[in-house]
C-alpha positions in Angstrom: 36.3 -67.8 -17.7 33.4 -67.6 -15.2 30.1 -69.2 -16.3 27.3 -66.9 -17.3 23.8 -67.9 -16.2 20.5 -66.4 -15.1 19.9 -65.3 -11.5 17.4 -67.5 -9.7 15.3 -66.5 -6.7 17.3 -69.0 -4.6 20.5 -66.9 -5.3 19.5 -64.2 -2.9 22.6 -64.6 -0.7 24.9 -64.4 -3.7 22.9 -61.4 -4.9 23.3 -59.7 -1.6 27.1 -60.3 -1.6 27.7 -59.1 -5.1 25.4 -56.0 -4.6 27.3 -55.0 -1.4 30.6 -55.5 -3.4 29.2 -53.3 -6.2 28.2 -50.5 -3.9 31.5 -50.6 -2.1 33.6 -50.6 -5.3 31.7 -47.9 -7.2 29.2 -46.1 -5.0 28.5 -43.3 -7.5 27.4 -45.8 -10.2 24.3 -46.9 -8.4 21.3 -45.1 -7.0 21.2 -47.2 -3.8 23.6 -46.5 -1.0 25.8 -49.1 0.7 24.2 -48.3 4.0 20.7 -48.8 2.6 21.6 -52.2 1.1 23.2 -53.3 4.4 20.0 -52.5 6.3 17.9 -54.8 4.1 16.6 -58.0 5.8 17.0 -61.5 4.5 13.3 -61.4 3.5 13.9 -58.2 1.5 16.9 -59.8 -0.3 14.7 -62.8 -1.1 12.0 -60.6 -2.5 14.6 -58.7 -4.5 16.1 -61.8 -6.0 12.6 -63.1 -6.9 11.8 -59.8 -8.6 15.1 -59.7 -10.5 14.5 -63.2 -11.9 10.8 -62.6 -12.8 9.1 -62.4 -16.2 9.8 -58.7 -17.0 13.4 -58.8 -15.9 16.4 -60.9 -16.8 19.5 -60.7 -14.6 22.6 -62.4 -15.9 25.3 -63.2 -13.4 28.8 -64.6 -13.8 29.7 -67.4 -11.4 33.3 -67.1 -10.4 33.8 -70.3 -8.4 33.5 -73.9 -9.4 31.0 -74.4 -6.6 29.0 -71.3 -7.5 29.7 -69.6 -4.2 30.6 -66.1 -5.6 29.3 -63.9 -8.3 31.9 -61.8 -10.1 29.6 -60.0 -12.6 26.0 -58.9 -13.1 23.9 -57.2 -15.7 20.1 -56.7 -15.5 17.7 -56.1 -18.4 14.2 -54.8 -17.7 11.3 -54.1 -20.0 10.7 -50.4 -20.6 7.0 -50.0 -21.6 6.6 -47.5 -24.4 4.6 -44.4 -23.9 3.0 -44.9 -27.3 1.8 -48.4 -28.4 3.1 -48.1 -32.0 6.7 -47.5 -30.8 9.1 -50.5 -30.7 9.4 -52.4 -27.4 12.4 -51.2 -25.5 14.4 -52.7 -22.6 16.9 -51.0 -20.3 20.3 -52.3 -19.2 20.9 -51.5 -15.5 23.0 -52.7 -12.6 26.1 -53.4 -14.6 29.1 -54.7 -12.6 32.2 -56.7 -13.1 34.5 -57.4 -10.1 37.9 -55.7 -10.4 39.9 -58.9 -10.7 37.8 -59.9 -13.8 37.9 -56.5 -15.6 39.7 -56.4 -18.9 39.4 -60.1 -19.5 36.3 -60.2 -21.7 33.7 -60.9 -19.1 31.9 -57.6 -19.6 31.8 -58.3 -23.3 30.3 -61.8 -22.7 27.7 -60.5 -20.2 26.7 -57.7 -22.5 26.3 -60.0 -25.5 24.2 -62.3 -23.5 22.1 -59.4 -22.1 21.4 -58.1 -25.7 20.5 -61.6 -26.8 18.1 -62.1 -23.8 16.5 -58.7 -24.3 15.7 -59.5 -28.0 14.8 -63.2 -27.7 13.2 -63.5 -24.3 11.7 -60.0 -23.7 11.0 -59.3 -27.4 12.7 -55.9 -27.2 13.8 -54.2 -30.3 15.9 -51.6 -28.7 18.2 -51.8 -25.6 18.7 -48.5 -23.8 21.2 -47.6 -21.0 22.6 -44.5 -19.3 26.2 -43.6 -18.9 27.8 -40.8 -16.8 29.1 -38.1 -19.1 32.6 -38.4 -17.7 32.8 -42.2 -17.9 34.8 -42.3 -21.2 35.8 -46.0 -20.7 32.1 -47.1 -20.4 31.1 -44.9 -23.4 33.8 -46.5 -25.5 32.9 -50.0 -24.3 29.2 -49.5 -25.3 30.1 -47.9 -28.6 32.2 -51.0 -29.4 29.1 -53.1 -28.9 26.9 -51.0 -31.3 25.4 -48.6 -28.8 25.0 -45.0 -29.9 24.2 -41.8 -28.0 20.7 -40.7 -28.7 21.3 -37.0 -27.9 19.1 -37.3 -24.8 20.5 -36.8 -21.4 19.2 -36.5 -17.8 20.7 -35.2 -14.6 22.9 -37.9 -13.0 21.0 -39.0 -9.9 24.0 -38.9 -7.5 25.3 -35.6 -8.7 22.7 -33.5 -10.6 25.5 -31.1 -11.7 26.6 -33.9 -14.1 24.6 -35.6 -16.9 23.8 -39.2 -17.7 23.9 -39.8 -21.5 21.3 -42.0 -23.0 22.6 -44.7 -25.4 20.7 -47.3 -27.3 21.2 -50.2 -29.6 18.8 -51.8 -32.1 18.5 -55.5 -31.4 18.2 -58.4 -33.8 17.3 -62.0 -33.2 13.8 -61.5 -32.0 11.7 -64.7 -32.1 8.7 -64.6 -34.5 
């Protein structure tokens, strides 16, 4: 099983490789296009990796190789600042990816469990939210299995506004005092 760890700013080359793989594998799942990602400079990838490993964001990656030369999975959790201060702090799960050769082997389960734990313990979030394409029954079932429920809210899917993205959330436990 690949090793789950946090992304570091120095992982920018690995991030670039896995992001290009993500966009090639499932282009409709991400707002960014493959062409736009390919046009980014090394400096932009370095800035991106630094931002994705900063204080308000936790990016978990799965190292596939013994030498750490390839990432085979990624999930990112970002703080979602509440509109009203009395509301519970929320985080959002974004940029979910598991390489095809690692799907169905439990890696997504492990990444999601660690993402929920990090959101609660490190970001102090009480709720983790995510969006799922209305036709992605496999993802909907996966998230339901992990305690996420549809909220009844939806929004137009960014890549095809004739479709909807369903909002799901899960209450988190394990917050530090």
